[in-house]
N, C-alpha and C positions, 0 to 999 in steps of 0.2 A: 744334951745328947739326943733326946727325942727330936728336937728341932733340926739337928744335923741330919738325922735319918730321913726326916720328911723332905728336906731339901734335896738329899741324894736321890730319892725316888720320884721327886716331882717331875723332873725333866723327862725321864723315860716314860712315865705314865702319860704325860702331855703328848709326847711323840706318838705313842700308841693310839691315843684318842684322835690325833690329827690324821693318822694313817687309816683308821677305821671309819672316820666320818663319812667318806663317800659311800662306803658300803651301807651304813645305816641310812644315809640319805636315799640311796637307791631303793632300799626296802620300804622306806616311808613314802616315796613318790610313786611306787609301782602299784597301781590299783588292782584289785582282784579281777580275774577274768570274768566277763559277762557270759552267762549261760542262757541260751535260747532253747526252750524245751518244746519238742514237737511230739505229739501223740499220734500214733498210727498203728495199724495191725502189723504183725511180724513179717508177713509176706511183702509188705510195701517198703521195708527198710532198704532193700538193695537198690531200688531206683531213687529213693529219697536221699540216699547217701551221696549220690552224684550231685544232686542239687545242693546238699550241705557242703560238699567240697568246693563247689563254685562260690557259694555264699562266703565261706571262710576265707577264700582268697581275696574277696572284695571287702571283708570286714575282719582284719587281723585282730586277735584278742577276744573274739566272740566264739564261744564253743556251742555247737549244736548238739543237743543231747536228746536221744529218742526215748520216749516212754511207750512201751508195748502195751496196747489196750485193745479190747474188743470194741465194737461199735456201741454196745450197751454200756460198757464201762466209760466210754467217752461221753455219752449222754449224761451219765451220773456225775462225771467230773465237771462237766460244764454247769450243771444245775447246782451242785453242792460246793463248788469252789475247789480250786486246785492251783498248783504252780505252773501248769502247762500254758504255753503261750499260743501255740498253733495246733489245730486239730485237723487231721485228714480223716474225715468221717463220711458216712453215707447218710443222706437225708431223704425222707419222703416228703410229700406235700405238706402235711400238717406239721411235721417236725421243724422244718425251716421257718415256717411262720412263727412257731412257738419260740425258737431261738432268738428271732429278731424282736418279737413283741415283748418278751420277758427281759430284753436287754442283756442277753448272755453273750452275744457276739458283736464285734465292732465292724463298722463299714471299712472297706479297703480304701487306702489313701495314696497308693503308689500311682503317680500320674502316668508312667509308662505302661503299667499293667492295665489301668482303666482305659487308656487310649486304645489299646489293642483289643480289649474286650468289647468295645463298641462295634467291632467288625465280626463278632461271633454270630452264628446262626441265632436269629432273634429269640426263639423260644427258650434256648439255653440261657441267654443273657437275661431275659425277662424274669426267668425263674429265680434268679439270685438278686433281683433288684427290687427295692422297696423305697417308695417316696424318693425316687431318683438317686438313691444311694445303692452301691453294689456291696453285698455282704459276704461274697464267697468267690473263690476262683474254682470253677467247675473243671474237672479233668475228664471224667467219664460219666456217661448217663446210661442208666438201665431204663429202656423205654419199650413201650409197645409200638412198634413201627410198622408202617405199611408203605409199600412202594407200588406204584401203578405204571405199567409199561405202556405209555401212550404211543410209542413207535409201533408196537404190536397192534394196538387198537386201530390205529390209522391204516395199517396194512390191510386189515379185514373190513374197513369201513365201519368199525364199531364205535369209534370215539364219539362221545356225546358233545364234545366241544370244550369241556372244562374238566379238570382233574377233580374227582370226587373228594370232598373233605368231611363228609358225614357218612354214617353207616347207611342211611337211606339212599344217599346219592351213590354210594358204592354198590349197593345191591341193584339199583337201577342200571348202573353201568354193566354189572355182571349179567343182567338179563339181556341187555343189548348184545353183549358178547356171545351169550348163549344162542341168540337168534341168528347170528351172522357168521359163526365160525365153528370149526371143529373143536370139540370140548376137551380132547385129551390134554392133560397137563395143566389145566386151569381149574379153578374152583367153581366154574360156572354150573356144575351139577349140583352145587349146594345153594343155589339162588332161589329155590322155591320159598313159599311162605314159611315153611317150617325149617328155616336155617338153624341148625343146632348151635345154640349159644356157646356151648363149650368148645365147639370146633373153632369158632372165631377167636378164641383165646389161646389156641394151641401155639406152641413155639415152633420155630423153623424145623428143628429136627423131627418133631412129631408130624409136621405138615408134609415133610418129604414122604413119610410112610403113607399119610392120608392121600396125597395127590398122586404120587408115582406108583404106589403099591395098592391103592384103593383099600388101605388098611387103616382103620382108626377105631378107637374104643368108643362104643356108643352108650356106655353105662354111666357117663359123666365123670369118670376118673381120668386122670392125666397120666399118660405114659411118660417114662423118663428114658434117658440114654441107656441106663443100666437094664432097662426092660428089653432092649433090642437084642435079638438072638440071630444065630446063623440062619434060621428059617425065615426071619423077617428080611434079612439081606437077600436071601434067595428069592423071596417074593418080589423084592425090589428089582432084582436083575431080570426076573421073568417079565415084569412090567416094562422094563427097558427093551426087551425083545419085541414086545407089542409096539412100543413107541418107535422103534427103529423102522418097522414096517410103515407106520404112519408117516415118518419122516421121508421114507423113500417115495411114498405116494404124493408127497407135497414138495418134491425137489425142484419144481419149476422156478422157485425163487432162488437166487444165487446164494444168499445166506439167510437162514431162517432164524429170526430172533425169538421165535416161539419155542425153541427146542427145550422143553421142560426137562428132558432127561439129562441134559448136560449141566444145567445150573452153573454155567461157566461164564465166559465173556459175554454171551448174549443169553441171559436168563429168560426162559419162556413163561415162567409163572406170571400170570397176570396179577397175582396178589401174593404177598408173603407177609406173615405176621410173626415177627421174631420177638416174642414176649420176653422181657427181661434180658435182652441181648445188649451187650456193650456197643454203644455207638460213638464213634470218634467225635469229640467236640469240634464244632466248626463246619459240619456238613451243611452245605448251602442248598436252599430250596431252588429248584429250577423247573423248566417246563415239563420234563419227562418224569422226574422222580421226586416225590415229596414225602413228608412225614405227616400224613393226616392224623386227626385225633384218635387216640384210643379212648377208653371210657373207664372212669373210676367206679368205685363201689356204688356210688349214688347215681350212676348213669350220666354224670357230667363229662363232657369231652375234656381230654387232657392229653399231653404228649409225654411228659417226663413222669416216670414212676419213681425211680430212685436216682439220686445224683451223688457221685463221689466228688467231694469238694474239700477245699482248704478254707478254714475259717479261723479268725483270731478271737481269742477270749476277750471279752469287753474290758475286764479289769487287769489285763496284762500290763506289766510295767515296761514292756519293750515293744510298743506299738510300731515304731518306725522300723526296728529290726525285723519284726514279724512280717511287715509289708515287704521289706527287702528280701526276706527268705522266700516268700511266695513268688516274687518276681524272678528269683533265681530258679525256682521250680519251672516257671514258664520258659525261661531261657534254656533250661536243660531239656524240656520237652521238644524244643525246636531241634536241638542237636540229635535227638532220638527220632526225628521224623514222626513226631506224634501229633500233638494237638495244633500247635500254632502254625504249622505249615499250611493249614487250611484257611488261615486269615489272609486277606489281601492287603498289600501295601502296609505291612506292619512296621510302624515307625519305631526304630530302636530295637526291634526284635526280629530281624531278618535273618533267615538261614541261607547263606550263600550257596550251600550244597544242594538246595532243592531248586531244580529248574522249572520253568513254567510248563514244559512238556511233561515232566514227572508229576507235577501238581494236577494237571489236567487229566492225565492218565489215571491218577489215584482217584480223583473225583468220579471219573466215569466208571471205575470199578466198584465204588462203594455200593451202588444199588444191587449189584449182581451177586454179592457174596454175603454170607453170614460173616460178621466182622471178626469174630474170635473163634477159638477152636473148640468151644463147648458143644457145638451142634454137630450132627452127623455130616451135614454139608457145610464145610468150613472153608473160609477164604484162604488163609495162609498166603498172603499176597506175594511175598518176595521169594518165590521159587521152591518152597517146600511142597512135597507131595501131600495132597489132601484127599478126603473122600470124594470131592468134586473131580479130581484128576482120575481116580479109580473108576468112577461112574462114566466119565467121558471116554476113558480108554476102553471100557467094556462096550459102551454104546457104539463106538466106532470099530469094534471087533479087534482091538489091539491087545486085549487080555481075554483069556478063557474065563468061563464062569468060576472054575475052581480057583484060578489065580486071583480073581476079583474078590471072591468070598474070603480067601485067606488074608488079603490085604485089609479088608474092611473089619474082619474079626480082630486082627492085630491092632488096628487103630483104636477100636473100642477098648481092647484090653489095656493099652497104654493110657488111654484117657481115664479109665476107671482108676488105674494105679496113681494117677496124679491127684485124685480127689482126696480131700482131708478125711 
């Protein structure tokens, strides 16, 4: 009887097993999805997500997962081991050396990315290169930068023939400028033997006060944007009143590149020091505008102070995918008219939306503006009103003093609200 029952159930059970077999096979053959983990600060996720979406389209089945960390937490994670594959971190001089020499990060291996990085502005590329291997993709650099307006120097017969690249050469050039030109709007009045060391380290927003308002702190402390008040702005506009008279007296030239009051298309400052100001990667050295050395704590010349960069953890199990993700970041940068548009002849990473005319115009604008909105004189290249616009409008008498002060105060209020 039991044998009959077994026979009766055998065929239905066999049929069910046959029908379910493809399902079991599918479960058995479907691998778990691969997770690529990327560490970054919270405010960087929004733009990194665009690169992650591009990467996921190119690598189906690979999930990009973001780990929110501070820079200090990333340093700890790199040193003590973690499951993170890629870090978007900020490095200083000694830190990048340490990461490489302790074997904590791996060299990049994407041929497309490396080919394009050979076209970077050399100091940025050299910074991440050790023994002919590139260890990071730099996105932004915090640098002490100087620009020297040789067009202005030649106009007044003040140019010594070569752009200064050391502080002593710079001071010599300033003394020549002092001897041959009107001093309004330049830092030539600070070229005596007792040049205040602190002044040379001031950021662009502070130098605007120093140069245009003849206002700066002499007790060695550093002012900040939050310290600026309506009275400071009023002093600035009073100074523009004086500069407007000077401009009128010098109007024999059709267009005056010296116009320090404008800080616009033709910046008249012979020298700007934008300490810790973001500089777009790829800025090329040319005859008129350069990035001469700043100086580190030991007095050694240097250009880069801090660098925001993408690095790959040395013991990551997903080296190829991590390289592909960084390549996707570079491609995303192109679409955002960010870093790679400043590369020339970019093999495989060409942005068809950037014309040569746009590129040239962008390069020409770089020396004339503070590149980001943290300073009182800010670029805002693509049509937004900035403090530069307000100053130019007042300088050319298109705004009253009350209107200009109101706009400047509102810009400061909005900027402070944006701070963490």
